N, C-alpha and C positions, 0 to 999 in steps of 0.2 A: 482647313485652313491652318495657320500656324497661328497661335495663341500666346503673346509675348506677359510672363508672369515676373511680377517685383518679390526680391527675397529679400526682408530686413531683418536686421538685430542679428548678424553675422560676426562670427568672432574674428579681430583683426587677422587671424594668420589664416584663413581659408583663402583658397585659389581658387581662379577662374576652373581649373581642370580639376580639383574635389570636387568643387560644385555640380560640374556636368558629370560626374562620376556617381551621385547622389542621384540626379534627376534621371540620369539614365538607367538607372534600374526601375525605372517606372514606364517610360518610353522613350521613344526617338529626339535626342535633344538636336535643335538646328543651330544655335548659338546659345554662347554664356558667358556672361562676362562679369566681373565684379568690380565694381565701380573703386576708381584711387585717386588719392590725390595728387594734385600734378605739379605740385612742389614737392613733395616728401612721398611721393613715390609707394605712401601707403594706404591701407583699404581701409574706405571710409565707414565699411561695416554692410555692405549691402550691394545687389547686383541685380542681376534680369538674366532670366533662363526665356529661350523660346522652344516651345515644345511643337511638335510637326503638326498635331489635329489638337480639336477643343477638349476631345474626350480624355487624352492623356493628360493634357493642362490640367482639368478639373481635376482627375485621379491624383496629382501630384499637388494638390491644394488640399486635397481631402488627408491624403495620408500625413503630407510635411508640416501643415499649415498647425501653431503652437506645437511643435514639438521643439525635444533638446537635440543642440547640436555645438559638441567640442563645449560645450558646460553654457550655452546660451540658447534661449528661447529664441524662436526664430518665425517670422511671420512671412508667408506665402498668400500671394493676391495679386489677380488679374492686374499688372502696367496699366494706369493712364496716363493717356496721350503727354508727349510733353508740351507744355506750357510755351508759346512763342515769348520769349523775352527781350526787351532790346540789349542791345549789343553795349559795353562800354564801360565806365566808372560811376556816371550820374546825369543827370539831366544834361539836353543838349544845352550847346552854346548860349543859342537862343531863347532857351528856358532859365539860365541860370541867375539867380538874381544879384542884381547891381546894386552895389554899396559906394559910398563915397564921391568924390570927384576926382578923378583919375585924368591929369594930363601929362 
């Protein structure tokens, strides 16, 4: 079964293909994605790598966690499931505080 890994502390210059190349030396990579800011298209300094099986993922954690990559110490561990967050900018309309008399 595939295991998804979180990779943090990446240099902003690292691309998804470079990250895939690094992890491919350890095992088969199913997917690899460096997360980018949607407005600036710049890396946020972290990404996710999905390895084909748990053994290879555990080996990647062991070999790459706390190592230096392009001058930065990277963190590699098992990714936590994404938390569901409400969409939008703030509280729903009915939950907004009301102030003053609006006529």
